[in-house]
MITIRO-559305 format. One record per atom (N, C-alpha, C): x, y negated, z negated; chain; residue in one letter; residue number from 1. Coordinates in Angstrom, 3 decimals, padded with zeros to 6 digits. Example, Ala and Ser with C-alpha at 12.3 -4.5 7.8 and 13.67 -1.06 7.14 Angstrom:
// MITIRO-559305
PT;013.190;005.690;-007.800;A;A;1
PT;012.300;004.500;-007.800;A;A;1
PT;013.200;003.300;-007.800;A;A;1
PT;012.850;002.250;-007.080;A;S;2
PT;013.670;001.060;-007.140;A;S;2
PT;012.900;-000.030;-007.870;A;S;2
***
This chain:
// MITIRO-559305
PT;-032.949;012.384;-082.145;A;X;1
PT;-033.717;012.271;-080.947;A;X;1
PT;-032.868;011.888;-079.758;A;X;1
PT;-033.484;011.924;-078.643;A;X;2
PT;-032.839;011.630;-077.368;A;X;2
PT;-033.317;010.270;-076.846;A;X;2
PT;-032.385;009.452;-076.374;A;X;3
PT;-032.731;008.168;-075.769;A;X;3
PT;-033.355;008.432;-074.402;A;X;3
PT;-034.575;007.923;-074.192;A;X;4
PT;-035.232;008.137;-072.904;A;X;4
PT;-035.238;006.881;-072.044;A;X;4
PT;-034.922;005.726;-072.656;A;X;5
PT;-034.894;004.495;-071.883;A;X;5
PT;-034.198;003.399;-072.675;A;X;5
PT;-033.573;002.474;-071.981;A;X;6
PT;-032.965;001.298;-072.587;A;X;6
PT;-033.496;000.075;-071.851;A;X;6
PT;-034.014;-000.879;-072.602;A;X;7
PT;-034.535;-002.105;-072.014;A;X;7
PT;-033.458;-003.175;-072.122;A;X;7
PT;-033.025;-003.697;-070.989;A;X;8
PT;-031.947;-004.676;-070.953;A;X;8
PT;-032.528;-006.071;-070.758;A;X;8
PT;-032.151;-007.002;-071.639;A;X;9
PT;-032.662;-008.356;-071.492;A;X;9
PT;-032.120;-009.317;-072.533;A;X;9
PT;-031.918;-008.829;-073.749;A;X;10
PT;-031.349;-009.688;-074.786;A;X;10
PT;-029.847;-009.831;-074.586;A;X;10
PT;-029.313;-010.992;-074.979;A;X;11
PT;-027.874;-011.231;-074.860;A;X;11
PT;-027.166;-011.134;-076.209;A;X;11
PT;-027.910;-010.739;-077.237;A;X;12
PT;-027.347;-010.571;-078.572;A;X;12
PT;-028.159;-009.474;-079.272;A;X;12
PT;-027.910;-009.248;-080.539;A;X;13
PT;-028.578;-008.183;-081.289;A;X;13
PT;-030.100;-008.309;-081.243;A;X;13
PT;-030.764;-007.164;-081.238;A;X;14
PT;-032.221;-007.106;-081.380;A;X;14
PT;-032.513;-006.879;-082.860;A;X;14
PT;-033.325;-007.757;-083.445;A;X;15
PT;-033.619;-007.695;-084.876;A;X;15
PT;-034.880;-006.921;-085.216;A;X;15
PT;-035.823;-006.842;-084.264;A;X;16
PT;-037.111;-006.243;-084.575;A;X;16
PT;-037.819;-005.888;-083.272;A;X;16
PT;-038.691;-004.876;-083.341;A;X;17
PT;-039.517;-004.483;-082.195;A;X;17
PT;-040.897;-004.118;-082.719;A;X;17
PT;-041.944;-004.527;-081.991;A;X;18
PT;-043.312;-004.222;-082.401;A;X;18
PT;-044.121;-003.785;-081.183;A;X;18
PT;-044.933;-002.743;-081.337;A;X;19
PT;-045.846;-002.277;-080.289;A;X;19
PT;-047.097;-003.133;-080.261;A;X;19
PT;-047.615;-003.425;-079.087;A;X;20
PT;-048.945;-004.046;-078.984;A;X;20
PT;-049.978;-003.010;-079.396;A;X;20
PT;-051.137;-003.444;-079.894;A;X;21
PT;-052.155;-002.488;-080.353;A;X;21
PT;-052.617;-001.508;-079.280;A;X;21
PT;-052.591;-001.922;-078.011;A;X;22
PT;-053.016;-001.009;-076.941;A;X;22
PT;-051.887;-000.110;-076.453;A;X;22
PT;-050.682;-000.294;-077.000;A;X;23
PT;-049.541;000.536;-076.638;A;X;23
PT;-048.940;000.231;-075.281;A;X;23
PT;-049.361;-000.836;-074.636;A;X;24
PT;-048.867;-001.166;-073.291;A;X;24
PT;-047.648;-002.071;-073.284;A;X;24
PT;-047.413;-002.765;-074.416;A;X;25
PT;-046.310;-003.719;-074.468;A;X;25
PT;-045.473;-003.533;-075.724;A;X;25
PT;-044.228;-003.960;-075.628;A;X;26
PT;-043.326;-004.060;-076.772;A;X;26
PT;-042.909;-005.513;-076.897;A;X;26
PT;-042.751;-005.976;-078.129;A;X;27
PT;-042.278;-007.319;-078.417;A;X;27
PT;-040.961;-007.176;-079.162;A;X;27
PT;-039.860;-007.553;-078.519;A;X;28
PT;-038.550;-007.453;-079.167;A;X;28
PT;-038.079;-008.840;-079.585;A;X;28
PT;-037.528;-008.930;-080.792;A;X;29
PT;-037.069;-010.195;-081.371;A;X;29
PT;-035.557;-010.152;-081.486;A;X;29
PT;-034.892;-011.210;-081.004;A;X;30
PT;-033.446;-011.144;-080.934;A;X;30
PT;-032.680;-012.294;-081.551;A;X;30
PT;-031.397;-012.019;-081.772;A;X;31
PT;-030.466;-013.027;-082.275;A;X;31
PT;-030.109;-014.036;-081.191;A;X;31
PT;-030.613;-013.847;-079.990;A;X;32
PT;-030.392;-014.789;-078.885;A;X;32
PT;-031.482;-015.863;-078.812;A;X;32
PT;-032.286;-015.987;-079.886;A;X;33
PT;-033.368;-016.976;-080.010;A;X;33
PT;-034.595;-016.627;-079.169;A;X;33
PT;-034.658;-015.406;-078.676;A;X;34
PT;-035.751;-014.983;-077.802;A;X;34
PT;-036.577;-013.866;-078.400;A;X;34
PT;-037.848;-013.861;-078.016;A;X;35
PT;-038.669;-012.662;-078.096;A;X;35
PT;-038.985;-012.305;-076.653;A;X;35
PT;-038.839;-011.050;-076.326;A;X;36
PT;-039.135;-010.587;-074.975;A;X;36
PT;-040.303;-009.621;-075.046;A;X;36
PT;-041.267;-009.827;-074.163;A;X;37
PT;-042.415;-008.934;-074.047;A;X;37
PT;-042.129;-007.987;-072.896;A;X;37
PT;-042.233;-006.689;-073.191;A;X;38
PT;-041.904;-005.648;-072.212;A;X;38
PT;-043.154;-004.884;-071.832;A;X;38
PT;-043.315;-004.619;-070.560;A;X;39
PT;-044.337;-003.700;-070.082;A;X;39
PT;-043.759;-002.296;-070.217;A;X;39
PT;-044.391;-001.466;-071.027;A;X;40
PT;-043.840;-000.143;-071.326;A;X;40
PT;-043.801;000.744;-070.085;A;X;40
PT;-044.852;000.714;-069.275;A;X;41
PT;-044.919;001.595;-068.097;A;X;41
PT;-043.831;001.279;-067.080;A;X;41
PT;-043.633;-000.008;-066.801;A;X;42
PT;-042.660;-000.387;-065.769;A;X;42
PT;-041.272;-000.657;-066.337;A;X;42
PT;-041.181;-000.772;-067.669;A;X;43
PT;-039.929;-001.106;-068.359;A;X;43
PT;-039.410;-002.481;-067.954;A;X;43
PT;-040.315;-003.368;-067.531;A;X;44
PT;-039.942;-004.706;-067.082;A;X;44
PT;-040.312;-005.756;-068.124;A;X;44
PT;-039.524;-006.804;-068.179;A;X;45
PT;-039.840;-007.960;-069.007;A;X;45
PT;-040.962;-008.731;-068.326;A;X;45
PT;-042.042;-009.015;-069.082;A;X;46
PT;-043.147;-009.763;-068.487;A;X;46
PT;-043.266;-011.173;-069.066;A;X;46
PT;-042.570;-011.449;-070.166;A;X;47
PT;-042.578;-012.793;-070.742;A;X;47
PT;-041.377;-012.948;-071.662;A;X;47
PT;-040.850;-014.172;-071.699;A;X;48
PT;-039.793;-014.531;-072.645;A;X;48
PT;-040.312;-015.691;-073.481;A;X;48
PT;-040.423;-015.448;-074.779;A;X;49
PT;-040.902;-016.452;-075.721;A;X;49
PT;-039.668;-017.170;-076.259;A;X;49
PT;-039.420;-018.359;-075.738;A;X;50
PT;-038.128;-019.007;-075.947;A;X;50
PT;-038.209;-020.360;-076.648;A;X;50
PT;-039.095;-020.486;-077.606;A;X;51
PT;-039.282;-021.775;-078.268;A;X;51
PT;-038.550;-021.913;-079.600;A;X;51
PT;-037.901;-020.867;-080.081;A;X;52
PT;-037.171;-020.961;-081.358;A;X;52
PT;-035.776;-021.537;-081.137;A;X;52
PT;-035.242;-022.182;-082.194;A;X;53
PT;-033.906;-022.792;-082.122;A;X;53
PT;-032.839;-021.951;-082.813;A;X;53
PT;-033.209;-020.780;-083.317;A;X;54
PT;-032.258;-019.899;-083.991;A;X;54
PT;-032.738;-018.458;-083.832;A;X;54
PT;-031.990;-017.522;-084.426;A;X;55
PT;-032.328;-016.100;-084.338;A;X;55
PT;-033.802;-015.864;-084.636;A;X;55
PT;-034.434;-015.025;-083.842;A;X;56
PT;-035.799;-014.599;-084.139;A;X;56
PT;-035.693;-013.292;-084.915;A;X;56
PT;-036.219;-013.303;-086.128;A;X;57
PT;-036.060;-012.160;-087.024;A;X;57
PT;-037.205;-011.165;-086.936;A;X;57
PT;-038.429;-011.649;-086.670;A;X;58
PT;-039.593;-010.767;-086.624;A;X;58
PT;-040.564;-011.227;-085.547;A;X;58
PT;-041.261;-010.261;-084.986;A;X;59
PT;-042.368;-010.524;-084.083;A;X;59
PT;-043.460;-009.514;-084.376;A;X;59
PT;-044.689;-009.971;-084.468;A;X;60
PT;-045.803;-009.080;-084.785;A;X;60
PT;-047.018;-009.424;-083.947;A;X;60
PT;-047.684;-008.369;-083.471;A;X;61
PT;-048.972;-008.525;-082.815;A;X;61
PT;-050.077;-008.536;-083.864;A;X;61
PT;-051.145;-009.282;-083.582;A;X;62
PT;-052.345;-009.195;-084.411;A;X;62
PT;-053.037;-007.870;-084.087;A;X;62
PT;-053.968;-007.469;-084.951;A;X;63
PT;-054.641;-006.175;-084.779;A;X;63
PT;-055.385;-006.086;-083.448;A;X;63
PT;-055.990;-007.181;-083.010;A;X;64
PT;-056.723;-007.180;-081.738;A;X;64
PT;-055.793;-007.287;-080.536;A;X;64
PT;-054.563;-007.759;-080.782;A;X;65
PT;-053.631;-007.972;-079.689;A;X;65
PT;-053.825;-009.295;-078.969;A;X;65
PT;-054.769;-010.118;-079.426;A;X;66
PT;-055.011;-011.417;-078.777;A;X;66
PT;-053.950;-012.453;-079.120;A;X;66
PT;-053.210;-012.194;-080.187;A;X;67
PT;-052.152;-013.112;-080.617;A;X;67
PT;-050.928;-012.315;-081.043;A;X;67
PT;-049.812;-013.016;-081.010;A;X;68
PT;-048.629;-012.493;-081.686;A;X;68
PT;-047.974;-013.670;-082.391;A;X;68
PT;-047.121;-013.363;-083.349;A;X;69
PT;-046.409;-014.386;-084.099;A;X;69
PT;-044.944;-014.016;-084.144;A;X;69
PT;-044.096;-015.046;-084.126;A;X;70
PT;-042.651;-014.836;-084.202;A;X;70
PT;-042.094;-015.665;-085.349;A;X;70
PT;-041.150;-015.117;-086.090;A;X;71
PT;-040.554;-015.789;-087.245;A;X;71
PT;-039.050;-015.874;-087.048;A;X;71
PT;-038.480;-017.020;-087.449;A;X;72
PT;-037.092;-017.291;-087.093;A;X;72
PT;-036.275;-017.875;-088.233;A;X;72
PT;-034.958;-017.798;-088.045;A;X;73
PT;-034.014;-018.492;-088.921;A;X;73
PT;-034.164;-020.011;-088.822;A;X;73
PT;-034.888;-020.502;-087.818;A;X;74
PT;-035.107;-021.952;-087.696;A;X;74
PT;-036.191;-022.447;-088.652;A;X;74
PT;-036.676;-021.562;-089.524;A;X;75
PT;-037.648;-021.866;-090.585;A;X;75
PT;-039.056;-022.104;-090.055;A;X;75
PT;-039.339;-021.611;-088.860;A;X;76
PT;-040.684;-021.761;-088.295;A;X;76
PT;-041.275;-020.410;-087.923;A;X;76
PT;-042.608;-020.410;-087.849;A;X;77
PT;-043.365;-019.306;-087.276;A;X;77
PT;-044.094;-019.881;-086.073;A;X;77
PT;-044.024;-019.195;-084.949;A;X;78
PT;-044.739;-019.610;-083.741;A;X;78
PT;-045.872;-018.619;-083.509;A;X;78
PT;-047.043;-019.156;-083.154;A;X;79
PT;-048.198;-018.329;-082.824;A;X;79
PT;-048.393;-018.406;-081.317;A;X;79
PT;-048.591;-017.258;-080.705;A;X;80
PT;-048.716;-017.171;-079.253;A;X;80
PT;-050.033;-016.511;-078.880;A;X;80
PT;-050.704;-017.059;-077.891;A;X;81
PT;-051.881;-016.411;-077.315;A;X;81
PT;-051.387;-015.397;-076.297;A;X;81
PT;-051.950;-014.213;-076.332;A;X;82
PT;-051.534;-013.171;-075.385;A;X;82
PT;-052.524;-013.018;-074.245;A;X;82
PT;-053.527;-013.864;-074.206;A;X;83
PT;-054.536;-013.791;-073.146;A;X;83
PT;-054.051;-014.537;-071.915;A;X;83
PT;-054.270;-013.962;-070.767;A;X;84
PT;-053.959;-014.653;-069.526;A;X;84
PT;-055.170;-015.498;-069.153;A;X;84
PT;-054.944;-016.799;-069.074;A;X;85
PT;-056.030;-017.721;-068.736;A;X;85
PT;-055.616;-018.526;-067.510;A;X;85
PT;-056.562;-018.821;-066.628;A;X;86
PT;-056.241;-019.540;-065.394;A;X;86
PT;-055.650;-020.920;-065.675;A;X;86
PT;-056.072;-021.555;-066.782;A;X;87
PT;-055.532;-022.878;-067.087;A;X;87
PT;-054.056;-022.833;-067.457;A;X;87
PT;-053.553;-021.649;-067.779;A;X;88
PT;-052.141;-021.503;-068.118;A;X;88
PT;-051.318;-021.093;-066.902;A;X;88
PT;-051.931;-021.189;-065.723;A;X;89
PT;-051.238;-020.862;-064.475;A;X;89
PT;-050.658;-019.450;-064.491;A;X;89
PT;-051.380;-018.547;-065.106;A;X;90
PT;-050.970;-017.155;-065.089;A;X;90
PT;-049.920;-016.778;-066.106;A;X;90
PT;-049.512;-017.717;-066.961;A;X;91
PT;-048.517;-017.381;-067.983;A;X;91
PT;-049.163;-016.434;-068.989;A;X;91
PT;-048.584;-015.264;-069.194;A;X;92
PT;-049.241;-014.281;-070.054;A;X;92
PT;-049.191;-014.612;-071.552;A;X;92
PT;-048.191;-015.357;-071.998;A;X;93
PT;-048.084;-015.698;-073.416;A;X;93
PT;-047.864;-017.205;-073.522;A;X;93
PT;-048.746;-017.878;-074.262;A;X;94
PT;-048.685;-019.324;-074.397;A;X;94
PT;-048.629;-019.677;-075.878;A;X;94
PT;-047.667;-020.524;-076.260;A;X;95
PT;-047.571;-020.949;-077.655;A;X;95
PT;-048.762;-021.831;-077.997;A;X;95
PT;-049.436;-021.492;-079.108;A;X;96
PT;-050.602;-022.268;-079.522;A;X;96
PT;-050.385;-023.008;-080.841;A;X;96
PT;-049.348;-022.660;-081.599;A;X;97
PT;-049.098;-023.350;-082.868;A;X;97
PT;-047.679;-023.082;-083.347;A;X;97
PT;-047.158;-024.038;-084.103;A;X;98
PT;-045.895;-023.884;-084.825;A;X;98
PT;-046.172;-024.161;-086.291;A;X;98
PT;-045.808;-023.226;-087.141;A;X;99
PT;-046.004;-023.368;-088.586;A;X;99
PT;-044.663;-023.684;-089.240;A;X;99
PT;-044.625;-024.765;-090.004;A;X;100
PT;-043.405;-025.214;-090.671;A;X;100
PT;-043.625;-025.208;-092.179;A;X;100
PT;-042.552;-025.390;-092.931;A;X;101
PT;-042.680;-025.528;-094.377;A;X;101
PT;-041.817;-024.579;-095.179;A;X;101
PT;-041.169;-023.629;-094.516;A;X;102
PT;-040.276;-022.728;-095.243;A;X;102
PT;-038.934;-023.420;-095.501;A;X;102
PT;-038.275;-023.004;-096.576;A;X;103
PT;-036.974;-023.545;-096.921;A;X;103
PT;-035.855;-022.525;-096.717;A;X;103
PT;-036.225;-021.321;-096.391;A;X;104
PT;-035.264;-020.244;-096.116;A;X;104
PT;-035.753;-019.493;-094.883;A;X;104
PT;-034.867;-018.729;-094.221;A;X;105
PT;-035.291;-017.940;-093.054;A;X;105
PT;-036.458;-017.013;-093.387;A;X;105
PT;-037.279;-016.758;-092.389;A;X;106
PT;-038.499;-015.969;-092.563;A;X;106
PT;-038.213;-014.536;-092.119;A;X;106
PT;-038.157;-013.626;-093.081;A;X;107
PT;-037.764;-012.252;-092.806;A;X;107
PT;-038.923;-011.312;-092.517;A;X;107
PT;-040.143;-011.750;-092.794;A;X;108
PT;-041.280;-010.860;-092.610;A;X;108
PT;-042.531;-011.688;-092.354;A;X;108
PT;-043.479;-011.108;-091.639;A;X;109
PT;-044.766;-011.753;-091.426;A;X;109
PT;-045.802;-010.710;-091.109;A;X;109
PT;-047.074;-011.066;-091.381;A;X;110
PT;-048.174;-010.150;-091.117;A;X;110
PT;-049.460;-010.947;-090.938;A;X;110
PT;-050.295;-010.520;-089.996;A;X;111
PT;-051.621;-011.101;-089.812;A;X;111
PT;-052.592;-010.474;-090.808;A;X;111
PT;-053.564;-011.269;-091.270;A;X;112
PT;-054.651;-010.705;-092.062;A;X;112
PT;-055.535;-009.874;-091.130;A;X;112
PT;-056.360;-009.004;-091.704;A;X;113
PT;-057.229;-008.129;-090.907;A;X;113
PT;-058.137;-008.933;-089.986;A;X;113
PT;-058.677;-010.064;-090.478;A;X;114
PT;-059.567;-010.875;-089.649;A;X;114
PT;-058.809;-011.830;-088.719;A;X;114
PT;-057.483;-011.837;-088.797;A;X;115
PT;-056.581;-012.631;-087.950;A;X;115
PT;-056.674;-014.130;-088.188;A;X;115
PT;-057.287;-014.538;-089.302;A;X;116
PT;-057.385;-015.958;-089.622;A;X;116
PT;-056.192;-016.474;-090.414;A;X;116
PT;-055.374;-015.557;-090.945;A;X;117
PT;-054.242;-015.960;-091.767;A;X;117
PT;-053.003;-015.165;-091.379;A;X;117
PT;-051.863;-015.789;-091.667;A;X;118
PT;-050.582;-015.100;-091.537;A;X;118
PT;-049.860;-015.274;-092.866;A;X;118
PT;-049.305;-014.194;-093.370;A;X;119
PT;-048.485;-014.275;-094.570;A;X;119
PT;-047.037;-014.093;-094.147;A;X;119
PT;-046.148;-014.847;-094.837;A;X;120
PT;-044.722;-014.760;-094.531;A;X;120
PT;-043.937;-014.606;-095.808;A;X;120
***
C-alpha cells in the first residue's frame, strides 16, 4: 500500500493504534509513556494521555466510545472518559480510574460487550 499520511507526535516507538468506534479518532500508544488521541480529519493531536510511568503497550476504545483504556509496562491499566464535560474545563479525555495488581507488563486488554469489565 501507499502511505497517505504520517502523524507526528510520539518521541519513541509506537506500540499500538486503535480506531474509535465512530472512526473519527485514533488512539496511539507509545514507548514514550504517552497515548495520543488524533483527530483523523484534521490529522491533529487532540489529547495526550500522559499518566503512565513506562511504555504504553496497548490502548483500546470501548464499543460505545465513551471510554478508553491504556495498558503499560508500569503494571497499570488506566481508564479514561472520552466525554467532554464542562466540569473538566473542556478536557476531552479525563482519567477516571487506575487498575493495579499485575506482576508483569500488560500486553493486551479488552472491554466486555457491556463495558462493565476489562480483561487483561
